C-alpha positions as CSV (number, residue, x, y, z in Angstrom):
1,M,-13.7,19.5,-9.5
2,N,-15.9,20.2,-6.5
3,Q,-15.0,23.7,-5.3
4,S,-16.0,22.8,-1.7
5,N,-13.2,20.3,-1.4
6,P,-9.6,21.1,-0.5
7,T,-7.2,20.6,-3.4
8,F,-3.7,19.0,-3.6
9,D,-1.1,18.8,-6.3
10,T,0.6,15.8,-4.7
11,F,-1.0,12.4,-4.1
12,I,0.8,9.5,-2.4
13,F,-0.7,6.1,-2.2
14,D,-0.6,2.9,-0.2
15,L,-0.3,-0.1,-2.5
16,D,-2.1,-3.3,-1.3
17,G,-5.8,-2.8,-1.0
18,T,-5.6,0.8,-2.3
19,L,-4.1,0.8,-5.8
20,L,-4.1,-2.9,-6.5
21,D,-6.0,-6.0,-5.3
22,T,-2.9,-8.0,-4.4
23,M,-4.6,-10.4,-2.0
24,P,-5.0,-13.4,-4.3
25,D,-1.3,-13.5,-5.1
26,L,-0.3,-12.9,-1.4
27,I,-2.4,-15.9,-0.4
28,V,-0.8,-18.1,-3.1
29,V,2.8,-17.1,-2.3
30,T,2.4,-17.3,1.5
31,N,0.8,-20.8,1.4
32,K,3.4,-22.0,-1.1
33,T,6.1,-20.7,1.3
34,L,4.5,-22.5,4.2
35,E,4.2,-25.7,2.2
36,H,7.9,-25.5,1.2
37,F,8.9,-25.3,4.9
38,G,6.5,-28.1,5.9
39,K,4.2,-25.8,7.8
40,P,0.3,-25.7,7.9
41,T,-1.3,-23.4,5.3
42,H,-3.9,-20.8,6.1
43,T,-7.3,-19.8,4.9
44,D,-7.8,-16.6,2.8
45,A,-9.3,-14.8,5.7
46,E,-6.4,-15.8,8.0
47,I,-3.8,-14.5,5.6
48,L,-5.8,-11.3,5.1
49,S,-5.6,-10.7,8.8
50,Y,-1.8,-10.9,8.6
51,V,-1.4,-8.3,5.9
52,G,-0.6,-4.6,6.2
53,D,2.6,-4.4,8.1
54,G,5.1,-5.7,5.6
55,A,6.3,-9.1,4.4
56,Q,8.3,-9.8,7.5
57,R,5.3,-9.4,9.8
58,L,3.2,-11.4,7.4
59,I,5.6,-14.4,7.5
60,Y,6.1,-14.2,11.2
61,R,2.3,-14.2,11.8
62,A,1.8,-17.1,9.3
63,M,4.4,-19.4,10.7
64,P,3.3,-21.6,13.7
65,E,3.9,-20.2,17.1
66,G,7.3,-21.2,18.4
67,T,9.0,-21.3,15.0
68,S,12.6,-20.1,15.4
69,D,13.7,-16.7,14.2
70,E,16.2,-18.5,11.9
71,T,13.4,-20.5,10.1
72,C,11.2,-17.4,9.8
73,A,14.1,-15.5,8.3
74,E,14.7,-18.3,5.8
75,A,11.0,-18.4,5.0
76,L,11.0,-14.6,4.4
77,A,13.9,-14.9,2.0
78,Y,12.1,-17.7,0.2
79,W,8.8,-15.7,0.0
80,K,10.6,-12.6,-1.4
81,A,12.3,-14.8,-4.1
82,L,9.0,-16.4,-5.0
83,Y,6.9,-13.3,-5.1
84,P,8.3,-11.8,-8.4
85,E,8.1,-15.3,-10.0
86,I,4.5,-16.2,-9.3
87,G,3.1,-13.4,-7.2
88,L,2.1,-10.9,-9.9
89,E,-0.3,-12.8,-12.1
90,L,-3.5,-12.6,-10.1
91,T,-3.0,-9.0,-9.0
92,K,-5.2,-6.4,-10.6
93,P,-5.7,-2.6,-10.4
94,Y,-9.0,-1.6,-8.9
95,A,-11.7,-0.5,-11.3
96,H,-11.0,3.0,-12.8
97,M,-7.6,3.2,-11.1
98,P,-5.3,3.4,-14.2
99,E,-7.3,6.0,-16.0
100,T,-7.9,8.1,-12.9
101,L,-4.2,8.2,-12.1
102,A,-3.4,9.0,-15.7
103,Q,-5.8,12.0,-15.5
104,L,-4.2,13.2,-12.3
105,K,-0.8,13.0,-13.9
106,K,-2.1,14.8,-17.0
107,Q,-3.4,17.6,-14.7
108,G,0.2,18.1,-13.4
109,C,-0.2,16.2,-10.1
110,K,2.8,14.5,-8.6
111,L,2.2,10.9,-7.8
112,A,4.0,8.4,-5.6
113,V,3.7,5.1,-3.8
114,L,4.6,4.6,-0.1
115,S,3.9,1.0,1.1
116,N,4.9,-1.2,4.0
117,K,5.4,-3.9,1.3
118,Y,9.2,-4.6,0.9
119,E,10.7,-2.1,-1.6
120,G,11.6,-4.8,-4.1
121,G,8.0,-6.0,-4.3
122,V,6.8,-2.4,-4.8
123,K,9.2,-2.0,-7.7
124,D,8.2,-5.3,-9.2
125,V,4.4,-4.9,-9.1
126,I,3.8,-1.3,-9.9
127,P,5.6,-1.2,-13.3
128,K,3.8,-4.3,-14.3
129,H,0.3,-3.2,-13.5
130,L,0.4,0.7,-13.4
131,P,3.4,1.6,-15.6
132,G,4.6,5.1,-16.2
133,L,2.3,6.8,-13.7
134,F,4.4,7.4,-10.6
135,D,7.3,9.7,-9.9
136,V,8.6,7.9,-6.8
137,L,8.1,4.3,-5.5
138,H,9.0,3.4,-2.0
139,G,8.4,0.3,0.2
140,E,9.8,-1.0,3.4
141,C,13.6,-0.5,3.5
142,E,16.4,-0.6,6.0
143,G,16.7,2.6,8.1
144,I,13.2,3.9,7.4
145,P,10.5,3.0,10.0
146,R,7.3,1.5,8.7
147,K,4.1,3.4,8.6
148,P,2.5,5.0,10.7
149,D,5.9,6.6,11.5
150,P,5.9,9.7,9.2
151,T,9.6,9.5,8.3
152,G,9.1,7.6,5.0
153,L,6.1,9.8,4.0
154,L,8.0,13.0,4.7
155,R,11.0,11.7,2.7
156,T,8.8,10.9,-0.2
157,I,7.1,14.3,-0.1
158,A,10.6,16.0,-0.1
159,E,11.7,13.8,-3.1
160,L,8.7,15.1,-5.0
161,G,9.6,18.7,-4.2
162,S,6.3,19.1,-2.4
163,A,5.1,19.9,1.1
164,P,2.7,18.2,3.6
165,E,0.0,20.8,3.2
166,R,0.0,20.2,-0.6
167,T,-0.2,16.4,-0.2
168,A,-3.0,13.9,0.2
169,Y,-2.1,10.4,1.4
170,V,-4.4,7.6,0.3
171,G,-4.9,4.3,2.0
172,D,-7.2,1.5,3.2
173,S,-5.9,0.9,6.7
174,A,-5.7,2.7,10.1
175,G,-1.9,2.8,9.7
176,D,-2.4,4.7,6.4
177,I,-4.6,7.3,8.0
178,K,-2.3,7.6,11.0
179,V,0.8,8.2,8.9
180,A,-1.1,10.9,7.0
181,R,-2.0,12.5,10.3
182,N,1.5,12.2,11.7
183,A,3.1,13.8,8.6
184,G,0.5,16.6,8.5
185,T,-1.1,15.6,5.1
186,F,-4.7,15.2,4.2
187,A,-5.9,11.7,5.0
188,I,-8.0,10.0,2.3
189,G,-9.4,6.5,3.2
190,V,-10.8,4.1,0.6
191,D,-13.6,1.7,1.2
192,W,-12.6,-0.9,-1.5
193,G,-9.6,-2.3,0.4
194,Y,-9.0,-4.8,3.1
195,N,-10.4,-2.9,6.2
196,P,-13.9,-1.8,7.2
197,V,-14.9,1.8,7.0
198,D,-15.3,2.2,10.7
199,V,-11.6,1.4,11.2
200,L,-10.7,4.4,8.9
201,Q,-13.2,6.6,10.6
202,E,-11.8,5.8,14.0
203,A,-8.3,6.5,12.8
204,G,-9.3,10.0,11.8
205,A,-9.7,9.9,8.0
206,D,-10.6,13.4,6.5
207,V,-12.7,11.7,3.9
208,I,-13.6,8.2,2.8
209,L,-14.0,7.5,-0.9
210,S,-15.9,4.7,-2.7
211,S,-14.3,5.1,-6.2
212,P,-10.9,6.1,-7.5
213,T,-12.7,8.6,-9.8
214,Q,-13.4,10.7,-6.7
215,F,-9.6,11.5,-6.4
216,L,-10.3,14.0,-9.2
217,Q,-12.4,16.0,-6.8
218,F,-9.3,16.9,-4.9
219,S,-7.2,17.9,-7.9
220,P,-6.5,21.6,-8.5
221,A,-7.2,21.3,-12.3
């Protein structure tokens, strides 16, 4: 541990672009959904630009302008049904992620996921790719506003029996940094995700890391 760094016993993570590279599967599932509804498909870069605010926003952005709310809702339901069937095979943890999380857990840290991905998707993908590492898993769910509203993050911290000042929130987007700020936690940005570093800097990240192994610098062990 680097003694010059603040230390935390609670680490809460974004999912897409932070823990796991889910983009290849998101692209496949989104384009298959569009094909099913007879809509034009999108390039990888276009779909990447739609990601980060949950499945509903992804589908509404991907559907052609003027598509009815009813059709978008049907497409969202189809997407959510398709995702656990074919949307987990191309997803991979980022390099050094599993062993680093295991080390944090071994050191007694509390670990959780808070994502804007729908909650069912979080609970499908994390046990498959990072099993047995997290104490709490949360995604988008009814009654809890999406990030950067701090409600979900504060709820997760409370469920872990922790406090904001003992917590680092880790993510790859401006919304992740802002939710950390809004909840009063330390804000760790990562440069291996789906957003450029300057976006994280402008959002107010306390630090930006280039490898999961650097999480260990902030562990009290």
